[in-house]
Structures are given as structure tokens and as C-alpha cells.
DSSP file (Angstrom, degrees, kcal/mol; ACC not computed):
  #  RESIDUE AA STRUCTURE BP1 BP2  ACC     N-H-->O    O-->H-N    N-H-->O    O-->H-N    TCO  KAPPA ALPHA  PHI   PSI    X-CA   Y-CA   Z-CA
    1    1 A M     >        0   0    0      0, 0.0     4,-2.0     0, 0.0     5,-0.1   0.000 360.0 360.0 360.0 -46.0   83.5  265.2  180.5
    2    2 A K  H  >  +     0   0    0      1,-0.2     4,-2.6     2,-0.2     5,-0.2   0.861 360.0  54.4 -61.0 -37.8   83.8  264.0  176.9
    3    3 A V  H  > S+     0   0    0      2,-0.2     4,-2.9     1,-0.2    -1,-0.2   0.926 108.4  47.8 -62.9 -46.1   80.0  263.4  176.8
    4    4 A R  H  > S+     0   0    0      1,-0.2     4,-2.4     2,-0.2    -1,-0.2   0.908 112.4  50.1 -65.7 -39.2   79.2  267.0  177.8
    5    5 A Y  H  X S+     0   0    0     -4,-2.0     4,-2.5     2,-0.2    -2,-0.2   0.925 112.0  47.1 -60.6 -46.2   81.8  268.3  175.2
    6    6 A L  H  X S+     0   0    0     -4,-2.6     4,-2.5     2,-0.2    -2,-0.2   0.913 112.8  49.4 -65.0 -43.3   80.2  266.2  172.5
    7    7 A A  H  X S+     0   0    0     -4,-2.9     4,-2.4     2,-0.2    -2,-0.2   0.913 111.5  49.2 -60.4 -42.2   76.7  267.3  173.5
    8    8 A A  H  X S+     0   0    0     -4,-2.4     4,-2.6    -5,-0.2    -2,-0.2   0.913 111.8  48.3 -63.7 -43.8   77.8  271.0  173.5
    9    9 A M  H  X S+     0   0    0     -4,-2.5     4,-2.5     2,-0.2     5,-0.2   0.912 111.3  50.8 -63.9 -41.9   79.4  270.6  170.0
   10   10 A T  H  X S+     0   0    0     -4,-2.5     4,-2.3     1,-0.2    -2,-0.2   0.936 111.7  47.5 -62.2 -45.6   76.3  268.9  168.6
   11   11 A L  H  X S+     0   0    0     -4,-2.4     4,-2.5     1,-0.2     5,-0.2   0.925 111.5  50.4 -60.3 -46.6   74.1  271.7  170.0
   12   12 A A  H  X S+     0   0    0     -4,-2.6     4,-2.5     1,-0.2    -1,-0.2   0.899 111.7  47.3 -61.1 -41.9   76.4  274.4  168.6
   13   13 A L  H  X S+     0   0    0     -4,-2.5     4,-2.5     2,-0.2    -1,-0.2   0.877 111.2  51.8 -69.4 -34.6   76.5  272.8  165.1
   14   14 A T  H  X S+     0   0    0     -4,-2.3     4,-1.8    -5,-0.2    -2,-0.2   0.934 112.4  45.0 -64.2 -45.0   72.7  272.4  165.1
   15   15 A V  H  X S+     0   0    0     -4,-2.5     4,-2.4     2,-0.2    -2,-0.2   0.899 112.8  51.8 -65.1 -41.8   72.1  276.0  166.0
   16   16 A S  H  X S+     0   0    0     -4,-2.5     4,-2.5     1,-0.2    -2,-0.2   0.905 109.5  49.7 -62.3 -42.2   74.8  277.1  163.4
   17   17 A A  H  X S+     0   0    0     -4,-2.5     4,-1.9     2,-0.2    -1,-0.2   0.869 111.8  48.0 -66.5 -35.2   73.0  275.1  160.7
   18   18 A G  H  X S+     0   0    0     -4,-1.8     4,-2.4     2,-0.2    -2,-0.2   0.908 112.2  48.9 -69.8 -41.0   69.7  276.6  161.5
   19   19 A A  H  X S+     0   0    0     -4,-2.4     4,-3.1     1,-0.2     5,-0.3   0.921 110.4  52.5 -64.7 -43.2   71.2  280.1  161.5
   20   20 A L  H  X S+     0   0    0     -4,-2.5     4,-3.3     1,-0.2     5,-0.3   0.911 108.7  50.2 -58.4 -44.8   72.8  279.4  158.1
   21   21 A A  H  X S+     0   0    0     -4,-1.9     4,-2.3     2,-0.2     5,-0.3   0.937 114.0  42.9 -64.4 -45.1   69.5  278.3  156.7
   22   22 A E  H  X S+     0   0    0     -4,-2.4     4,-2.3     2,-0.2    -2,-0.2   0.933 118.2  45.2 -66.4 -42.7   67.7  281.4  157.9
   23   23 A D  H  X S+     0   0    0     -4,-3.1     4,-2.6     2,-0.2     5,-0.2   0.929 114.7  48.7 -64.2 -45.4   70.5  283.8  156.9
   24   24 A G  H  X S+     0   0    0     -4,-3.3     4,-2.4    -5,-0.3    -2,-0.2   0.925 112.9  46.0 -62.3 -44.9   71.0  282.1  153.5
   25   25 A Q  H  X S+     0   0    0     -4,-2.3     4,-2.0    -5,-0.3     5,-0.2   0.920 113.4  49.6 -68.3 -40.5   67.3  282.1  152.6
   26   26 A A  H  X S+     0   0    0     -4,-2.3     4,-2.9    -5,-0.3    -1,-0.2   0.926 112.6  47.3 -59.6 -42.5   67.0  285.8  153.7
   27   27 A L  H  X S+     0   0    0     -4,-2.6     4,-2.9     2,-0.2     6,-0.4   0.884 107.0  58.3 -67.4 -37.7   70.0  286.8  151.6
   28   28 A Y  H  <>S+     0   0    0     -4,-2.4     6,-1.1    -5,-0.2     5,-0.7   0.945 115.7  35.4 -52.8 -51.2   68.6  284.8  148.6
   29   29 A K  H  <5S+     0   0    0     -4,-2.0     3,-0.4     1,-0.2    -2,-0.2   0.888 121.5  46.4 -73.8 -39.6   65.5  286.9  148.7
   30   30 A K  H  <5S+     0   0    0     -4,-2.9    -2,-0.2    -5,-0.2    -3,-0.2   0.856 108.9  52.3 -75.6 -34.6   67.1  290.2  149.7
   31   31 A S  T  <5S-     0   0    0     -4,-2.9    -1,-0.2    -5,-0.2    -2,-0.1   0.523 110.7-108.7 -86.1  -6.1   70.1  290.2  147.3
   32   32 A G  T > 5S+     0   0    0     -4,-0.5     3,-1.7    -3,-0.4     4,-0.4   0.459  81.0 125.4  95.8   1.2   68.1  289.6  144.1
   33   33 A C  G >>< +     0   0    0     -5,-0.7     4,-2.6    -6,-0.4     3,-1.5   0.855  65.8  67.4 -63.4 -30.7   69.2  286.0  143.4
   34   34 A S  G 34 S+     0   0    0     -6,-1.1    -1,-0.3     1,-0.3    -5,-0.1   0.631  83.3  74.8 -69.2  -9.9   65.5  285.0  143.2
   35   35 A A  G <4 S+     0   0    0     -3,-1.7    -1,-0.3     1,-0.1     9,-0.2   0.838 119.4  10.8 -66.7 -31.9   65.2  287.0  140.0
   36   36 A C  T <4 S+     0   0    0     -3,-1.5     9,-2.8    -4,-0.4     8,-0.6   0.641 124.1  60.7-118.0 -23.0   67.1  284.3  138.1
   37   37 A H     <  -     0   0    0     -4,-2.6     2,-0.3     7,-0.2    10,-0.2  -0.849  52.4-171.4-116.1 146.7   67.4  281.4  140.5
   38   38 A A        -     0   0    0      3,-0.5    10,-2.1    -2,-0.3    11,-0.2  -0.835  32.6-118.9-120.5 166.0   64.8  279.1  142.2
   39   39 A L  S    S+     0   0    0     -2,-0.3    10,-2.0     8,-0.2    11,-0.2   0.944 103.2  11.4 -69.9 -48.8   65.4  276.6  144.8
   40   40 A N  S    S+     0   0    0      8,-0.2     2,-0.3     7,-0.1    -1,-0.1   0.333 119.6  53.2-119.7   6.9   64.2  273.4  143.0
   41   41 A K  S    S-     0   0    0      5,-0.1    -3,-0.5     8,-0.0     7,-0.2  -0.998  81.7-102.5-145.5 150.4   63.6  274.3  139.4
   42   42 A K        +     0   0    0     -2,-0.3     2,-0.1     5,-0.1    -5,-0.1  -0.447  44.7 160.7 -68.1 138.2   65.6  275.9  136.5
   43   43 A N  S    S-     0   0    0      2,-2.6    -6,-0.2    -7,-0.4    -7,-0.1  -0.022  74.0 -41.6-123.3-129.8   64.7  279.5  135.9
   44   44 A V  S    S+     0   0    0     -8,-0.6    -7,-0.2    -9,-0.2    36,-0.1   0.900 140.0  27.7 -68.2 -40.8   66.9  281.9  134.0
   45   45 A G  S    S-     0   0    0     -9,-2.8    -2,-2.6     1,-0.2    -7,-0.2  -0.618 110.0 -73.0-111.2 173.7   69.8  280.3  136.0
   46   46 A P        -     0   0    0      0, 0.0    -8,-0.2     0, 0.0    -1,-0.2  -0.230  51.6 -97.3 -69.5 155.0   70.1  276.8  137.4
   47   47 A A    >>  -     0   0    0    -10,-0.2     4,-2.0     1,-0.1     3,-0.5  -0.437  29.5-123.0 -65.6 145.1   68.1  275.6  140.5
   48   48 A F  H 3> S+     0   0    0    -10,-2.1     4,-2.4     1,-0.2    56,-0.2   0.795 114.2  59.7 -60.2 -29.1   70.1  275.8  143.7
   49   49 A T  H 3> S+     0   0    0    -10,-2.0     4,-2.2   -11,-0.2    -1,-0.2   0.869 106.2  48.1 -65.1 -37.9   69.5  272.1  144.2
   50   50 A E  H <> S+     0   0    0     -3,-0.5     4,-2.3   -11,-0.2    -2,-0.2   0.884 110.7  50.5 -69.0 -41.1   71.3  271.5  140.8
   51   51 A V  H  X S+     0   0    0     -4,-2.0     4,-2.0     2,-0.2    -2,-0.2   0.934 111.4  48.1 -62.7 -46.1   74.2  273.7  141.8
   52   52 A A  H  X S+     0   0    0     -4,-2.4     4,-0.6    49,-0.2    -2,-0.2   0.918 112.1  49.9 -60.9 -44.7   74.6  271.8  145.1
   53   53 A A  H >< S+     0   0    0     -4,-2.2     3,-0.8     1,-0.2    -1,-0.2   0.909 109.1  51.9 -60.2 -42.6   74.4  268.5  143.3
   54   54 A K  H 3< S+     0   0    0     -4,-2.3    -1,-0.2     1,-0.2    -2,-0.2   0.890 117.1  37.3 -63.8 -40.3   77.0  269.5  140.8
   55   55 A Y  H >< S+     0   0    0     -4,-2.0     3,-2.1    -5,-0.2    -1,-0.2   0.307  81.8 135.2 -99.6   9.0   79.5  270.6  143.4
   56   56 A A  T << S+     0   0    0     -3,-0.8     3,-0.1    -4,-0.6    -3,-0.1  -0.370  79.7  11.5 -56.8 127.9   78.8  267.9  146.0
   57   57 A G  T 3  S+     0   0    0      1,-0.2     2,-0.8    -2,-0.1    -1,-0.3   0.423  93.1 129.0  83.2  -2.5   82.1  266.6  147.3
   58   58 A D    X   -     0   0    0     -3,-2.1     3,-1.4     1,-0.2     4,-0.3  -0.781  42.9-164.5 -90.3 110.1   84.1  269.3  145.7
   59   59 A S  T 3  S+     0   0    0     -2,-0.8     4,-0.2     1,-0.3     3,-0.2   0.642  88.9  52.2 -72.8 -11.3   86.3  270.8  148.4
   60   60 A T  T 3> S+     0   0    0      1,-0.1     4,-2.3     2,-0.1    -1,-0.3   0.374  82.1  96.0 -99.4  -0.5   87.0  273.9  146.2
   61   61 A A  H <> S+     0   0    0     -3,-1.4     4,-3.0    -6,-0.2     5,-0.3   0.897  77.0  56.0 -62.1 -44.8   83.3  274.6  145.5
   62   62 A Q  H  > S+     0   0    0     -4,-0.3     4,-2.3     1,-0.2    -1,-0.2   0.948 114.4  38.3 -49.9 -56.6   82.9  277.2  148.3
   63   63 A A  H  > S+     0   0    0     -4,-0.2     4,-2.1     1,-0.2    -1,-0.2   0.891 116.5  51.5 -65.5 -42.0   85.7  279.5  147.1
   64   64 A R  H  X S+     0   0    0     -4,-2.3     4,-1.9     1,-0.2    -1,-0.2   0.893 112.9  44.1 -62.7 -40.7   85.0  278.9  143.4
   65   65 A L  H  X S+     0   0    0     -4,-3.0     4,-3.2     2,-0.2     5,-0.3   0.881 108.9  56.9 -74.7 -36.8   81.3  279.8  143.7
   66   66 A E  H  X S+     0   0    0     -4,-2.3     4,-2.3    -5,-0.3    -2,-0.2   0.927 110.0  46.4 -58.0 -42.0   82.0  282.8  146.0
   67   67 A K  H  X S+     0   0    0     -4,-2.1     4,-2.9     2,-0.2     5,-0.4   0.903 112.6  49.1 -68.7 -37.9   84.3  284.2  143.2
   68   68 A K  H  X S+     0   0    0     -4,-1.9     4,-2.8     2,-0.2    -2,-0.2   0.923 111.9  48.9 -67.2 -40.6   81.7  283.4  140.5
   69   69 A V  H  < S+     0   0    0     -4,-3.2    16,-2.0     2,-0.2    -2,-0.2   0.917 116.1  43.8 -61.4 -43.6   78.9  285.1  142.5
   70   70 A R  H  < S+     0   0    0     -4,-2.3    -2,-0.2    -5,-0.3    -1,-0.2   0.933 129.1  24.6 -70.6 -44.6   81.1  288.2  143.1
   71   71 A S  H  < S-     0   0    0     -4,-2.9    -2,-0.2     1,-0.2    -3,-0.2   0.676  99.3-134.0 -99.3 -17.8   82.5  288.5  139.5
   72   72 A G     <  +     0   0    0     -4,-2.8     2,-0.3    -5,-0.4    -1,-0.2  -0.315  30.5 172.6  86.2 179.4   79.8  286.8  137.4
   73   73 A G  B     -A   82   0A   0      9,-2.0     9,-4.0    -2,-0.1     2,-0.3  -0.931  20.0-130.3 159.4 178.4   80.6  284.3  134.6
   74   74 A A        +     0   0    0     -2,-0.3     5,-0.2     7,-0.3     6,-0.1  -0.947  66.9  60.0-148.7 164.6   79.2  281.8  132.1
   75   75 A G  S    S+     0   0    0      3,-1.7     3,-0.3    -2,-0.3     4,-0.1   0.082  73.9  93.1 106.7 -24.0   79.7  278.3  131.0
   76   76 A S  S    S+     0   0    0      1,-0.2     3,-0.1     3,-0.0    -2,-0.0   0.882 108.1  12.9 -70.8 -39.3   79.1  276.3  134.2
   77   77 A F  S    S-     0   0    0      1,-0.5     2,-0.2     3,-0.2    -1,-0.2  -0.119 132.2 -55.9-130.9  33.5   75.4  275.6  133.4
   78   78 A G  S    S-     0   0    0     -3,-0.3    -3,-1.7     1,-0.1    -1,-0.5  -0.723  77.2 -57.4 120.3-168.9   75.0  276.7  129.8
   79   79 A S  S    S+     0   0    0     -2,-0.2    -1,-0.1    -5,-0.2    -3,-0.0   0.559  91.9 111.8 -90.1 -11.2   75.8  279.9  127.8
   80   80 A M        -     0   0    0     -3,-0.2    -5,-0.2   -36,-0.1    -3,-0.2  -0.533  66.7-133.4 -68.3 119.8   73.6  282.3  129.8
   81   81 A P        -     0   0    0      0, 0.0    -7,-0.3     0, 0.0    -2,-0.1  -0.442   7.1-137.7 -70.9 143.4   76.0  284.6  131.7
   82   82 A M  B     -A   73   0A   0     -9,-4.0    -9,-2.0    -2,-0.1     3,-0.1  -0.891  22.0-129.7 -97.8 130.9   75.5  285.4  135.3
   83   83 A P        -     0   0    0      0, 0.0   -11,-0.3     0, 0.0   -12,-0.0  -0.313  30.9 -93.8 -72.1 161.0   76.0  289.0  136.2
   84   84 A P        -     0   0    0      0, 0.0   -14,-0.2     0, 0.0   -13,-0.2  -0.383  47.9 -96.6 -71.0 154.7   78.3  290.0  139.1
   85   85 A A        -     0   0    0    -16,-2.0   -53,-0.1   -15,-0.2   -54,-0.0  -0.353  49.4 -93.2 -64.6 150.3   76.7  290.5  142.4
   86   86 A P    >   -     0   0    0      0, 0.0     3,-2.1     0, 0.0    -1,-0.1  -0.352  30.3-118.4 -60.8 147.8   75.9  294.1  143.2
   87   87 A A  T 3  S+     0   0    0      1,-0.3    -2,-0.1    -3,-0.1   -17,-0.0   0.746 112.1  69.4 -58.7 -24.0   78.6  295.9  145.2
   88   88 A A  T 3  S+     0   0    0      2,-0.1     2,-0.7   -57,-0.1    -1,-0.3   0.679  80.8  86.7 -70.1 -16.6   76.1  296.4  148.0
   89   89 A V  S <  S-     0   0    0     -3,-2.1    -4,-0.0   -58,-0.1    -1,-0.0  -0.783  81.9-135.0 -86.9 117.0   76.3  292.7  148.7
   90   90 A S     >  -     0   0    0     -2,-0.7     4,-2.2     1,-0.1     5,-0.2  -0.217  14.6-117.9 -70.9 157.9   79.1  292.1  151.0
   91   91 A D  H  > S+     0   0    0      1,-0.2     4,-2.4     2,-0.2     5,-0.2   0.869 118.2  54.7 -60.8 -36.8   81.7  289.3  150.7
   92   92 A D  H  > S+     0   0    0      2,-0.2     4,-2.2     1,-0.2    -1,-0.2   0.896 107.3  50.3 -64.2 -39.0   80.5  287.9  154.0
   93   93 A S  H  > S+     0   0    0      2,-0.2     4,-2.7     1,-0.2    -2,-0.2   0.919 110.3  48.9 -63.6 -45.4   77.0  287.8  152.6
   94   94 A I  H  X S+     0   0    0     -4,-2.2     4,-2.9     2,-0.2     5,-0.2   0.908 109.5  52.8 -62.2 -41.1   78.1  286.0  149.5
   95   95 A K  H  X S+     0   0    0     -4,-2.4     4,-2.0     2,-0.2    -2,-0.2   0.917 113.2  43.5 -58.6 -44.8   80.1  283.5  151.7
   96   96 A T  H  X S+     0   0    0     -4,-2.2     4,-2.1     2,-0.2    -2,-0.2   0.900 114.5  51.1 -68.3 -41.7   76.9  282.8  153.8
   97   97 A L  H  X S+     0   0    0     -4,-2.7     4,-2.6     2,-0.2    -2,-0.2   0.940 111.5  46.0 -64.8 -49.8   74.8  282.6  150.6
   98   98 A V  H  X S+     0   0    0     -4,-2.9     4,-2.5     1,-0.2    -1,-0.2   0.910 110.4  52.9 -65.5 -41.2   77.1  280.1  148.9
   99   99 A A  H  < S+     0   0    0     -4,-2.0     4,-0.5    -5,-0.2    -1,-0.2   0.908 112.2  46.8 -56.4 -42.5   77.4  277.9  152.0
  100  100 A W  H >< S+     0   0    0     -4,-2.1     3,-1.4     1,-0.2     4,-0.4   0.928 109.7  53.1 -65.7 -44.4   73.6  277.8  152.1
  101  101 A I  H >< S+     0   0    0     -4,-2.6     3,-1.7     1,-0.3   -49,-0.2   0.917 104.2  56.0 -53.7 -48.1   73.3  277.1  148.4
  102  102 A L  T 3< S+     0   0    0     -4,-2.5    -1,-0.3     1,-0.3    -2,-0.2   0.635 102.9  56.8 -65.3 -13.0   75.7  274.1  148.7
  103  103 A T  T <  S+     0   0    0     -3,-1.4    -1,-0.3    -4,-0.5    -2,-0.2   0.449  80.6 114.6 -94.7  -1.7   73.4  272.6  151.5
  104  104 A Q    <         0   0    0     -3,-1.7    -3,-0.0    -4,-0.4   -64,-0.0  -0.456 360.0 360.0 -72.8 138.8   70.3  272.5  149.2
  105  105 A K              0   0    0     -2,-0.1    -1,-0.1   -53,-0.1   -56,-0.1   0.331 360.0 360.0-131.2 360.0   69.0  269.0  148.3
């Protein structure tokens, strides 16, 4: 019984991680983030791999970055300010996008 439960959990987490990757990358392209950010190199804003590395192991990173994406800000990666996310980008989309960003390596 425990083995079946463990196998089911593993499968669910694998499917969830795959869905997160697809959703996050689609949101990255659709929401305009790609205008300033790239996955592996600095553009106007930092590379998402750099963001993920900076916040690795930080249990507050998800909430802090969701707030920064929604409201905008400056100072984390230099003086260039990040504008707030457009109102058309939902809080759920921001949550998914930030979770995906934090998985980049």
C-alpha cells in the first residue's frame, strides 16, 4: 500500500513540475517579461537563472518576488527599476511565473 501511494505521489509531482514548466514559460512569453528578461543572460533586467540563484534556499522568495512583480521596484539587481506587471496579468499567473523562475538553473 505504501509503495503504491509513493508511486502515485511521485507521478503527481512529476506531472505538476512539467505543467509548471509549460505554464511558466508560456506566461513568460505572453505577459511581456521577455521584453526585459532572458532565461540565461542579462538583458535590461537580470537573467532568470540569476534570480533563481540569488533566492535559492530563501523560504520567503516566492512571496517577495510575487509582490515585486505585481508592484515593481528597484535595487535588487542594480538601479534599473522594474515596472509593475500589467493589471491584465492575474495574481495566479504571477504566482505560477515566479514559481517557474525560481526553478531555473
